[in-house]
SEMARRO-288377 format. One record per residue (C-alpha): x, y, z; chain; residue in three letters; residue number from 1. Coordinates in steps of 0.02 Angstrom, whole numbers. Layout:
N
<u X, v Y, w Z, chain A, resn ALA, resi NUM> .
...
//
This chain:
279
<u -937, v -349, w -4646, chain A, resn UNK, resi 1> .
<u -781, v -383, w -4754, chain A, resn UNK, resi 2> .
<u -764, v -198, w -4793, chain A, resn UNK, resi 3> .
<u -788, v -152, w -4610, chain A, resn UNK, resi 4> .
<u -660, v -282, w -4560, chain A, resn UNK, resi 5> .
<u -533, v -219, w -4687, chain A, resn UNK, resi 6> .
<u -568, v -32, w -4685, chain A, resn UNK, resi 7> .
<u -659, v 0, w -4518, chain A, resn UNK, resi 8> .
<u -811, v 88, w -4590, chain A, resn UNK, resi 9> .
<u -918, v 50, w -4435, chain A, resn UNK, resi 10> .
<u -798, v 108, w -4299, chain A, resn UNK, resi 11> .
<u -887, v 272, w -4269, chain A, resn UNK, resi 12> .
<u -1056, v 185, w -4264, chain A, resn UNK, resi 13> .
<u -994, v 59, w -4137, chain A, resn UNK, resi 14> .
<u -922, v 196, w -4026, chain A, resn UNK, resi 15> .
<u -1088, v 288, w -4031, chain A, resn UNK, resi 16> .
<u -1185, v 130, w -3988, chain A, resn UNK, resi 17> .
<u -1062, v 91, w -3846, chain A, resn UNK, resi 18> .
<u -1086, v 264, w -3774, chain A, resn UNK, resi 19> .
<u -1274, v 244, w -3780, chain A, resn UNK, resi 20> .
<u -1266, v 71, w -3699, chain A, resn UNK, resi 21> .
<u -1149, v 123, w -3556, chain A, resn UNK, resi 22> .
<u -1289, v 180, w -3437, chain A, resn UNK, resi 23> .
<u -1381, v 17, w -3465, chain A, resn UNK, resi 24> .
<u -1225, v -83, w -3422, chain A, resn UNK, resi 25> .
<u -1200, v 22, w -3265, chain A, resn UNK, resi 26> .
<u -1381, v -5, w -3211, chain A, resn UNK, resi 27> .
<u -1369, v -191, w -3245, chain A, resn UNK, resi 28> .
<u -1211, v -204, w -3138, chain A, resn UNK, resi 29> .
<u -1281, v -99, w -2993, chain A, resn UNK, resi 30> .
<u -1354, v -245, w -2891, chain A, resn UNK, resi 31> .
<u -1187, v -337, w -2897, chain A, resn UNK, resi 32> .
<u -1089, v -184, w -2844, chain A, resn UNK, resi 33> .
<u -1212, v -142, w -2705, chain A, resn UNK, resi 34> .
<u -1202, v -322, w -2642, chain A, resn UNK, resi 35> .
<u -1013, v -319, w -2641, chain A, resn UNK, resi 36> .
<u -1010, v -153, w -2549, chain A, resn UNK, resi 37> .
<u -1132, v -215, w -2416, chain A, resn UNK, resi 38> .
<u -1031, v -374, w -2395, chain A, resn UNK, resi 39> .
<u -870, v -276, w -2373, chain A, resn UNK, resi 40> .
<u -957, v -159, w -2251, chain A, resn UNK, resi 41> .
<u -1023, v -302, w -2145, chain A, resn UNK, resi 42> .
<u -856, v -391, w -2145, chain A, resn UNK, resi 43> .
<u -766, v -231, w -2098, chain A, resn UNK, resi 44> .
<u -888, v -197, w -1956, chain A, resn UNK, resi 45> .
<u -866, v -374, w -1888, chain A, resn UNK, resi 46> .
<u -678, v -359, w -1897, chain A, resn UNK, resi 47> .
<u -685, v -192, w -1808, chain A, resn UNK, resi 48> .
<u -795, v -261, w -1669, chain A, resn UNK, resi 49> .
<u -679, v -410, w -1644, chain A, resn UNK, resi 50> .
<u -525, v -299, w -1644, chain A, resn UNK, resi 51> .
<u -609, v -179, w -1523, chain A, resn UNK, resi 52> .
<u -650, v -322, w -1404, chain A, resn UNK, resi 53> .
<u -471, v -387, w -1416, chain A, resn UNK, resi 54> .
<u -399, v -215, w -1381, chain A, resn UNK, resi 55> .
<u -514, v -195, w -1231, chain A, resn UNK, resi 56> .
<u -451, v -359, w -1158, chain A, resn UNK, resi 57> .
<u -271, v -308, w -1188, chain A, resn UNK, resi 58> .
<u -304, v -139, w -1106, chain A, resn UNK, resi 59> .
<u -383, v -223, w -956, chain A, resn UNK, resi 60> .
<u -234, v -340, w -936, chain A, resn UNK, resi 61> .
<u -113, v -195, w -956, chain A, resn UNK, resi 62> .
<u -203, v -96, w -822, chain A, resn UNK, resi 63> .
<u -201, v -246, w -706, chain A, resn UNK, resi 64> .
<u -13, v -268, w -732, chain A, resn UNK, resi 65> .
<u 14, v -81, w -704, chain A, resn UNK, resi 66> .
<u -86, v -80, w -543, chain A, resn UNK, resi 67> .
<u 8, v -234, w -483, chain A, resn UNK, resi 68> .
<u 175, v -153, w -524, chain A, resn UNK, resi 69> .
<u 123, v 7, w -434, chain A, resn UNK, resi 70> .
<u 66, v -88, w -279, chain A, resn UNK, resi 71> .
<u 229, v -187, w -277, chain A, resn UNK, resi 72> .
<u 328, v -26, w -294, chain A, resn UNK, resi 73> .
<u 233, v 55, w -150, chain A, resn UNK, resi 74> .
<u 255, v -100, w -41, chain A, resn UNK, resi 75> .
<u 442, v -106, w -80, chain A, resn UNK, resi 76> .
<u 458, v 77, w -33, chain A, resn UNK, resi 77> .
<u 369, v 46, w 131, chain A, resn UNK, resi 78> .
<u 479, v -103, w 171, chain A, resn UNK, resi 79> .
<u 634, v -1, w 129, chain A, resn UNK, resi 80> .
<u 575, v 140, w 243, chain A, resn UNK, resi 81> .
<u 541, v 12, w 380, chain A, resn UNK, resi 82> .
<u 717, v -58, w 360, chain A, resn UNK, resi 83> .
<u 793, v 115, w 367, chain A, resn UNK, resi 84> .
<u 693, v 156, w 523, chain A, resn UNK, resi 85> .
<u 748, v -5, w 610, chain A, resn UNK, resi 86> .
<u 929, v 46, w 581, chain A, resn UNK, resi 87> .
<u 901, v 194, w 699, chain A, resn UNK, resi 88> .
<u 856, v 80, w 845, chain A, resn UNK, resi 89> .
<u 979, v 3, w 966, chain A, resn UNK, resi 90> .
<u 865, v -148, w 998, chain A, resn UNK, resi 91> .
<u 829, v -291, w 881, chain A, resn UNK, resi 92> .
<u 663, v -287, w 790, chain A, resn UNK, resi 93> .
<u 543, v -418, w 724, chain A, resn UNK, resi 94> .
<u 446, v -372, w 566, chain A, resn UNK, resi 95> .
<u 261, v -412, w 558, chain A, resn UNK, resi 96> .
<u 113, v -381, w 444, chain A, resn UNK, resi 97> .
<u -58, v -311, w 488, chain A, resn UNK, resi 98> .
<u -188, v -440, w 438, chain A, resn UNK, resi 99> .
<u -347, v -372, w 516, chain A, resn UNK, resi 100> .
<u -423, v -220, w 602, chain A, resn UNK, resi 101> .
<u -541, v -228, w 750, chain A, resn UNK, resi 102> .
<u -722, v -188, w 700, chain A, resn UNK, resi 103> .
<u -757, v -118, w 874, chain A, resn UNK, resi 104> .
<u -781, v 71, w 853, chain A, resn UNK, resi 105> .
<u -734, v 100, w 1037, chain A, resn UNK, resi 106> .
<u -566, v 11, w 1027, chain A, resn UNK, resi 107> .
<u -426, v 53, w 909, chain A, resn UNK, resi 108> .
<u -336, v -114, w 879, chain A, resn UNK, resi 109> .
<u -263, v -215, w 737, chain A, resn UNK, resi 110> .
<u -207, v -395, w 720, chain A, resn UNK, resi 111> .
<u -29, v -438, w 667, chain A, resn UNK, resi 112> .
<u 44, v -596, w 592, chain A, resn UNK, resi 113> .
<u 161, v -638, w 738, chain A, resn UNK, resi 114> .
<u 120, v -726, w 901, chain A, resn UNK, resi 115> .
<u 195, v -812, w 1052, chain A, resn UNK, resi 116> .
<u 282, v -940, w 941, chain A, resn UNK, resi 117> .
<u 380, v -794, w 866, chain A, resn UNK, resi 118> .
<u 428, v -723, w 1036, chain A, resn UNK, resi 119> .
<u 293, v -588, w 1045, chain A, resn UNK, resi 120> .
<u 245, v -537, w 1223, chain A, resn UNK, resi 121> .
<u 115, v -425, w 1303, chain A, resn UNK, resi 122> .
<u 175, v -246, w 1321, chain A, resn UNK, resi 123> .
<u 293, v -257, w 1173, chain A, resn UNK, resi 124> .
<u 318, v -94, w 1079, chain A, resn UNK, resi 125> .
<u 259, v -88, w 898, chain A, resn UNK, resi 126> .
<u 334, v 37, w 776, chain A, resn UNK, resi 127> .
<u 299, v 95, w 599, chain A, resn UNK, resi 128> .
<u 425, v 168, w 477, chain A, resn UNK, resi 129> .
<u 372, v 346, w 520, chain A, resn UNK, resi 130> .
<u 336, v 333, w 705, chain A, resn UNK, resi 131> .
<u 271, v 241, w 856, chain A, resn UNK, resi 132> .
<u 107, v 151, w 821, chain A, resn UNK, resi 133> .
<u 57, v 50, w 974, chain A, resn UNK, resi 134> .
<u 84, v -88, w 1100, chain A, resn UNK, resi 135> .
<u 44, v -274, w 1105, chain A, resn UNK, resi 136> .
<u -102, v -308, w 1223, chain A, resn UNK, resi 137> .
<u -150, v -488, w 1181, chain A, resn UNK, resi 138> .
<u -42, v -631, w 1118, chain A, resn UNK, resi 139> .
<u -98, v -792, w 1034, chain A, resn UNK, resi 140> .
<u 9, v -931, w 961, chain A, resn UNK, resi 141> .
<u 18, v -861, w 784, chain A, resn UNK, resi 142> .
<u -59, v -687, w 797, chain A, resn UNK, resi 143> .
<u -67, v -540, w 918, chain A, resn UNK, resi 144> .
<u -179, v -389, w 949, chain A, resn UNK, resi 145> .
<u -98, v -217, w 954, chain A, resn UNK, resi 146> .
<u -176, v -67, w 1040, chain A, resn UNK, resi 147> .
<u -148, v 90, w 935, chain A, resn UNK, resi 148> .
<u -83, v 248, w 1021, chain A, resn UNK, resi 149> .
<u -238, v 344, w 964, chain A, resn UNK, resi 150> .
<u -349, v 235, w 1074, chain A, resn UNK, resi 151> .
<u -420, v 337, w 1218, chain A, resn UNK, resi 152> .
<u -358, v 211, w 1346, chain A, resn UNK, resi 153> .
<u -178, v 218, w 1286, chain A, resn UNK, resi 154> .
<u -51, v 339, w 1362, chain A, resn UNK, resi 155> .
<u 122, v 371, w 1288, chain A, resn UNK, resi 156> .
<u 260, v 462, w 1384, chain A, resn UNK, resi 157> .
<u 332, v 590, w 1262, chain A, resn UNK, resi 158> .
<u 448, v 739, w 1260, chain A, resn UNK, resi 159> .
<u 476, v 885, w 1143, chain A, resn UNK, resi 160> .
<u 629, v 854, w 1035, chain A, resn UNK, resi 161> .
<u 665, v 1040, w 1032, chain A, resn UNK, resi 162> .
<u 685, v 1070, w 1218, chain A, resn UNK, resi 163> .
<u 650, v 907, w 1313, chain A, resn UNK, resi 164> .
<u 483, v 963, w 1388, chain A, resn UNK, resi 165> .
<u 392, v 806, w 1447, chain A, resn UNK, resi 166> .
<u 207, v 761, w 1434, chain A, resn UNK, resi 167> .
<u 86, v 616, w 1421, chain A, resn UNK, resi 168> .
<u 1, v 587, w 1253, chain A, resn UNK, resi 169> .
<u -169, v 501, w 1264, chain A, resn UNK, resi 170> .
<u -283, v 451, w 1121, chain A, resn UNK, resi 171> .
<u -410, v 588, w 1093, chain A, resn UNK, resi 172> .
<u -591, v 553, w 1139, chain A, resn UNK, resi 173> .
<u -652, v 679, w 1011, chain A, resn UNK, resi 174> .
<u -550, v 621, w 860, chain A, resn UNK, resi 175> .
<u -483, v 444, w 839, chain A, resn UNK, resi 176> .
<u -340, v 509, w 731, chain A, resn UNK, resi 177> .
<u -266, v 630, w 858, chain A, resn UNK, resi 178> .
<u -180, v 633, w 1027, chain A, resn UNK, resi 179> .
<u -212, v 745, w 1178, chain A, resn UNK, resi 180> .
<u -66, v 802, w 1285, chain A, resn UNK, resi 181> .
<u -114, v 788, w 1468, chain A, resn UNK, resi 182> .
<u -57, v 887, w 1621, chain A, resn UNK, resi 183> .
<u 39, v 1017, w 1520, chain A, resn UNK, resi 184> .
<u 59, v 1178, w 1618, chain A, resn UNK, resi 185> .
<u 26, v 1342, w 1526, chain A, resn UNK, resi 186> .
<u 205, v 1393, w 1561, chain A, resn UNK, resi 187> .
<u 281, v 1242, w 1473, chain A, resn UNK, resi 188> .
<u 366, v 1281, w 1308, chain A, resn UNK, resi 189> .
<u 267, v 1178, w 1182, chain A, resn UNK, resi 190> .
<u 217, v 1257, w 1017, chain A, resn UNK, resi 191> .
<u 129, v 1209, w 855, chain A, resn UNK, resi 192> .
<u 246, v 1112, w 742, chain A, resn UNK, resi 193> .
<u 349, v 1036, w 882, chain A, resn UNK, resi 194> .
<u 397, v 853, w 859, chain A, resn UNK, resi 195> .
<u 355, v 736, w 1002, chain A, resn UNK, resi 196> .
<u 469, v 587, w 1029, chain A, resn UNK, resi 197> .
<u 460, v 442, w 1150, chain A, resn UNK, resi 198> .
<u 542, v 488, w 1315, chain A, resn UNK, resi 199> .
<u 581, v 309, w 1367, chain A, resn UNK, resi 200> .
<u 490, v 334, w 1533, chain A, resn UNK, resi 201> .
<u 409, v 173, w 1590, chain A, resn UNK, resi 202> .
<u 535, v 69, w 1492, chain A, resn UNK, resi 203> .
<u 401, v 17, w 1365, chain A, resn UNK, resi 204> .
<u 447, v 113, w 1209, chain A, resn UNK, resi 205> .
<u 622, v 145, w 1138, chain A, resn UNK, resi 206> .
<u 688, v 316, w 1180, chain A, resn UNK, resi 207> .
<u 691, v 458, w 1051, chain A, resn UNK, resi 208> .
<u 577, v 373, w 922, chain A, resn UNK, resi 209> .
<u 455, v 493, w 832, chain A, resn UNK, resi 210> .
<u 278, v 491, w 901, chain A, resn UNK, resi 211> .
<u 178, v 642, w 843, chain A, resn UNK, resi 212> .
<u 177, v 823, w 786, chain A, resn UNK, resi 213> .
<u 90, v 962, w 884, chain A, resn UNK, resi 214> .
<u -52, v 1035, w 780, chain A, resn UNK, resi 215> .
<u -139, v 1151, w 904, chain A, resn UNK, resi 216> .
<u -101, v 1237, w 1069, chain A, resn UNK, resi 217> .
<u -228, v 1331, w 1172, chain A, resn UNK, resi 218> .
<u -189, v 1415, w 1339, chain A, resn UNK, resi 219> .
<u -326, v 1492, w 1444, chain A, resn UNK, resi 220> .
<u -301, v 1593, w 1605, chain A, resn UNK, resi 221> .
<u -448, v 1507, w 1690, chain A, resn UNK, resi 222> .
<u -381, v 1331, w 1657, chain A, resn UNK, resi 223> .
<u -243, v 1243, w 1754, chain A, resn UNK, resi 224> .
<u -176, v 1150, w 1601, chain A, resn UNK, resi 225> .
<u -153, v 1194, w 1419, chain A, resn UNK, resi 226> .
<u -257, v 1107, w 1285, chain A, resn UNK, resi 227> .
<u -136, v 1032, w 1160, chain A, resn UNK, resi 228> .
<u -174, v 914, w 1016, chain A, resn UNK, resi 229> .
<u -51, v 816, w 910, chain A, resn UNK, resi 230> .
<u -58, v 707, w 755, chain A, resn UNK, resi 231> .
<u 35, v 539, w 755, chain A, resn UNK, resi 232> .
<u 184, v 523, w 639, chain A, resn UNK, resi 233> .
<u 139, v 342, w 601, chain A, resn UNK, resi 234> .
<u 18, v 311, w 459, chain A, resn UNK, resi 235> .
<u -106, v 223, w 571, chain A, resn UNK, resi 236> .
<u -244, v 201, w 442, chain A, resn UNK, resi 237> .
<u -139, v 154, w 291, chain A, resn UNK, resi 238> .
<u 15, v 61, w 348, chain A, resn UNK, resi 239> .
<u 30, v -127, w 324, chain A, resn UNK, resi 240> .
<u 202, v -174, w 392, chain A, resn UNK, resi 241> .
<u 260, v -143, w 570, chain A, resn UNK, resi 242> .
<u 408, v -186, w 684, chain A, resn UNK, resi 243> .
<u 404, v -262, w 857, chain A, resn UNK, resi 244> .
<u 546, v -207, w 970, chain A, resn UNK, resi 245> .
<u 640, v -353, w 1049, chain A, resn UNK, resi 246> .
<u 712, v -315, w 1220, chain A, resn UNK, resi 247> .
<u 856, v -425, w 1280, chain A, resn UNK, resi 248> .
<u 779, v -422, w 1453, chain A, resn UNK, resi 249> .
<u 616, v -502, w 1399, chain A, resn UNK, resi 250> .
<u 585, v -689, w 1376, chain A, resn UNK, resi 251> .
<u 520, v -657, w 1201, chain A, resn UNK, resi 252> .
<u 691, v -599, w 1144, chain A, resn UNK, resi 253> .
<u 773, v -757, w 1210, chain A, resn UNK, resi 254> .
<u 643, v -863, w 1121, chain A, resn UNK, resi 255> .
<u 677, v -778, w 955, chain A, resn UNK, resi 256> .
<u 866, v -794, w 976, chain A, resn UNK, resi 257> .
<u 849, v -978, w 1024, chain A, resn UNK, resi 258> .
<u 736, v -1012, w 874, chain A, resn UNK, resi 259> .
<u 857, v -923, w 756, chain A, resn UNK, resi 260> .
<u 1003, v -1022, w 827, chain A, resn UNK, resi 261> .
<u 907, v -1186, w 807, chain A, resn UNK, resi 262> .
<u 864, v -1141, w 628, chain A, resn UNK, resi 263> .
<u 1046, v -1099, w 592, chain A, resn UNK, resi 264> .
<u 1102, v -1265, w 670, chain A, resn UNK, resi 265> .
<u 975, v -1361, w 566, chain A, resn UNK, resi 266> .
<u 1036, v -1275, w 407, chain A, resn UNK, resi 267> .
<u 1216, v -1317, w 452, chain A, resn UNK, resi 268> .
<u 1175, v -1500, w 484, chain A, resn UNK, resi 269> .
<u 1080, v -1514, w 321, chain A, resn UNK, resi 270> .
<u 1226, v -1435, w 228, chain A, resn UNK, resi 271> .
<u 1350, v -1558, w 306, chain A, resn UNK, resi 272> .
<u 1234, v -1703, w 265, chain A, resn UNK, resi 273> .
<u 1225, v -1645, w 85, chain A, resn UNK, resi 274> .
<u 1414, v -1637, w 75, chain A, resn UNK, resi 275> .
<u 1441, v -1810, w 154, chain A, resn UNK, resi 276> .
<u 1306, v -1897, w 54, chain A, resn UNK, resi 277> .
<u 1361, v -1986, w -107, chain A, resn UNK, resi 278> .
<u 1302, v -1921, w -276, chain A, resn UNK, resi 279> .
//
């Protein structure tokens, strides 16, 4: 042992024995290594599942925010279009929101968020950003029912913007999304693609507001009138915001003006009271 310690006679023997013992050490350590690997695998799988669940929740929230942002953007665009359309009218308008649609399949109506307390009256014209949409037929204190122009009982006096040819547009009985032009002679100059605007006849609707576009014209020698169909400009099935036309000759207009003046007077009085009151 002293000679080996001083001169290293047993180094080669120890290296040989170490080489022989290496497999035994590896086998003896295998259970520990396998256990550690399984533990790391289980921990990693749990972490991945938790992270996956967290990412799913974040994705769901992100989609919800995106959908909300898109809906707000669409609504803002509609309101902007409605404001731009109201600038083309000579009369004052009252904005309203569609809050319900009639479930009756034989009547095309919707409920709006304005009533008699807002100055709404029966017969009042209702417009959408793209075109004429209907007429108020029933008024309640806070809401009103509007008859859509595609209802078969509704008739709208129209004229062709291209040449002034007049006609009556009634809601089609075959298709609740179309209009039929009545009493149009075969000789009248109305063609596919013509834009129909309100003629102002009957003093119900504002003159020259878009109503519909002609989509088909059929003239037959054995018929006294031409068969003409048109599609409304207004987005009847998808719009949410509308305008009610206020006519200075109707009591509803005076009620709205009086209410606005009262509100302005109340605001002025409250402002003066706030100025006069001590801190």
